[in-house]
N, C-alpha and C positions, 0 to 999 in steps of 0.2 A: 605841563612842567616846559617843555622846548620851547613854549610858546612864548614866555615868561623870559628866559634865560636867554634868547638872541639877542632881544633888545637890551636886555642890561650890558652885557655883549659889548655894545652900540654904543651905551652908554660912558664907559670904564675906558674904551678906545677912545671917547673924543678929549675925555676929563685929561688921558694920557699924554693926549697931543699940548693941551693946555699947561698942564704940567711942566714939561720938558722945556712950553718957550719963556715959560717965566722961572726955571730954573729952581724949581723945589724939587726935592733931589728928594725928599723924604715923604712927600706926595704921590712922587711917580715909583717909588719902592713898594708906598703901599698898593699903587693902584695896580701894579702889577701882580702884586699877591692876590691880591683878589678878580682878577683876569685869569689866573692861576685855580682860584678855585671855584668859577663859575666852568672852566672848560672841563676842569675834575669831576663836575656833578653834570656835564655831559655825557664823561666816558672818557674823551679825549686828553687819555692823562699823558702822554707825550707833550702833547701841547702846553699842556698843565706845568709837567714840568720846566718847560723854558721860560715860562711867566717867573715862574719858582726862583729859580736859580737868575735872573735875571737881578730878581728883588732884592735876593743875597748878597750879588754885588755891589748894590747902594747901598743894603744895611752895613755891609764894612767898612766901603768909603765915611761915610761918614759915622760911622764910630756907634751905631744905634745898635744894643747888644739885647736888646727885649727885640727889637723887631731883626735881628739875627736868629734870634731861637724860634721864633713863628715861622721864618721862614726854612730853617733846617726842620722842623717840625712837620712845616707839610710836605718837604722833598724825603721824606720818611715816609708818611702817608703814603705818596704818591708811589714809590717804589714796592713799599709791600701793596698797593693794588695790583701791581705788572710778577708779584709774586717774587722780586728781589730783595728776600729778605737779611740777606748780608749786608745790601747794598743801606739798608731801612735802621738797620740796627746803628750803623757809622753814624747817621745821620741825628740820630735821637742821643745818640752818645757825648755828641758835641752840645747838642740843645741844653742837654743835663750839665754839660759844665757851666755853660752860661748861664740858666739859673740858679745854681750853685754862685755863681761869682758875682752874680746881682740882688742876692738873697730874696729870691724870691718862692718862698717856702712852696706854696701852695701849685707854681710849676715846676718844683723840683717832685712834689708827688706824682704830678700826669705825667713827667716823660719817666719817671721810673715807672710807672703803672704801664709807658707804652714798652719801656722796655722787656719790660714782664712780656704782653702779649706779643712782642717781636720773637722774643726767644722760643715762647711757646708753638709757636709758627715752624719755628726751628727744628721743634722736638724737644727741645734743652729744658725738659720738664723743670728741674729741679732748681735749676738757672731762672727760670719766670720765677718761681715758687719765693726764690732770694728776694727777686729784685720788688717783688709783690707785698711780700713782709715789709720792705723798708718803707714803699709807699704808705703802707696801711700804719709805720710806726708815725709821720710826717701828718695824717689826716687828723689821727687821734689828737697830735700835738697840737693844732691849729685849730680845731674843731669845726674840721669839716666832717660834715657828717655823711653827706651823699657819697665823697672820696670813697669815706673806712666802709662804707656799704659795699663799693664797686669793691674798693678791695678785699674785704670777705668773700666776695661774690668771685672772684677770681682765684682767690684762693681753694675754694670749694672745686673750681669745674678743676685746673689743676691734681688737684688729689683726687679727684674723679678718675682722671685720665689716669692717675699710677694704679687703680683699682681700690683706693683706698675711704670707699664709698661712705663708711659711717664719720670718718674725721671729714669726707666732703657735706656730708648735712647738719653738722655740727656749725660749719661757716656756712650755709645756707641758710641756716635758720637765726644764725646771728645778723647777717646780712637781710632775713627779713622782717624783724624784729626792727632794724632802724629805717629801713623801706616806708614799712606804716606807721613810724612814728613821725618821719619828716613829709608824709602824704605822697610818697611819688610811687603811684599809681603802675606803673610800665615798669618801676622797678621791683614793687611788690609782685607784679604778674609773670616775671622774670625769676623771681626767688622761686616762686611756685611752683612754677615748666622747673627747675632746676630741683626740687625738692623730688618732684613727680620720676623725672627721670633715673635720679640718687637712689629712688624707690623701688621702678621696675628694677633696678641693675641687682638690685639683691631678690628679686623674686617676690618683691609684696607688691602685685599687680591691683588689687582691690584698692591699697592706701595710695597707688601714684597713679590710678582716675579719680579721687578724691583730691589730690591736688592740679591734674590737668584742668578739671573741672573747676574750680576755682581761679585758674589764670584765663582758662577761655572766657569765664565772666568778666573777668577785669578788661579784656583785650576789647570784646563786644562793646563795653561800657565806656572805652575810650579811644572806639573809632580805630585800634589798630589794626587795619587789616591782616596786614604781614602777620602779625601775634596771632592773629585766630587760625590765622591756617596753620600753622603750625602747630598751636595744640591741638586741633582737631585732629591732623595727621597723627598725634601723637599719641592721641587718644584711641586711633584705628589701632596702630601698634598694640597698645594694653588691648584692645579688647580681641583683637588676634591672639592675643598670648593665654587669654582666657577662653582660645576655640570659640570663641561669639562671631565667627566667619561674614554671620551676614549685619551684623552691628559695626564689623569693620568696614565694611564694604562704604554704609551707610557715612561714615566719621571721610573715607578718602574721597570721597565725593564729593563731598560738602570743601572739604579741603581742596578738592581738586578745579570747582568751581572758583573760589577766592584764588588760587595761582593764576589760574587763566586773566581775572578783572582785574590785576595788576601788575601781570605783566612780570610774575616772578619763574621764568625759565626752568631752573634748576626744580625746586619747586614742583613745578606741573610734572615733570619730566618722575621725580620719586615717587609724586599720586599713582602715577598711570602705572606705574613699574610692581606698586603694592596692592594697587588694584586688578591687576594681574595675575599676581600671585592668590587672592581670596579665591578672584573667579576659574580660579585651574582648580583650588582646593575642593571649587564645588562640580566640580568634573566639565564646567564651561569652557572648553579650553578653545572652540574659537573665539572667543573674545578675549579669551585671555593674551591669545596670540597676535590680536589686532590691538590690545593694548602695550602690551610691551613692544610691538613695530612702532606705532608713537613715541615710546618712551626712549628709547633707542634711535628715535631720530633725531630727538630733542638732544639728549646727551654727547652724540655726533657734532651736532652745531655748536653745542657749550663748549666745546672739548672737556668732559668730566669723565674721571676714571670709573667712574658708575658703569660708562658704556658696555665696558666689559662685560659686568654681570648682566645688563641686559641679553646681548648674544649669546652668553651662556645660557639661558635663561629661556630666549627663542628658540635657538638648539632643542634644549629638552621641550620645548611643547611641541614643535614641529615632529619631532620622533615618538612623542606619543600620539599624536591626532596620524600620522604615517601608520603609528602600528595597531 
């Protein structure tokens, strides 16, 4: 990806020079936005924000409201990436105003959904639900089946957070029906995974496993390696809940291989941590210590709160080994 992205930056920079030379302000703004997107892909979020801000200035200068809305959304996404949720909400709200002003119902629904996600990230679950419900109404009004399915799935996630699991399942089931109707295999896999999590939360582990297995089949079918790893990890958790420790280890091990292949450091750490717990359960404390040390190193490197759990687990394991 990096090999493809850097040449793209060179191309956009050359195009930007030309747009400025000929006084094509609209083209200049579009290219600045594209440069922002490319830098965002590279994880250079602050650099991306610089380009989005320049694009926003031009959009406002030439009075191009749609481009202004796009720049605001891009800025919202970038600040979300930095964990600056308050700023994200500000940008999304401005973008929503524009969508309503120009009468773009599809964009309005998308902006409402984005606001729902931002408020959910802020821990404001009830507020998030309000936005998702508004987005769902619009999706149904304009016949946006994909948007409707996403809205239903989002509502399911929020009700799951509130502990209203049966309610969440109702939304997931409706979203699953739509995903199958429109042939959205990735969406179908996500909803099956959601249903697995919901049934696991209810203690219906065998039912959860059935959903995870279906979701895993779809992930493999469409070549979704990240999704495959997530489903394998979920199956590990489910079999662990059934007391099937060796089976859980098999799934965690497969998930770990995928996490390493795709460079998912967070997933790699989680699978190592879970594997450590299962090896400890089998009495293999030295292996559990090694795995926990590896997990802790990753958690510290990527600055995740999981690091504290790993430290505590490591302390317990070392205490067991010394005792």
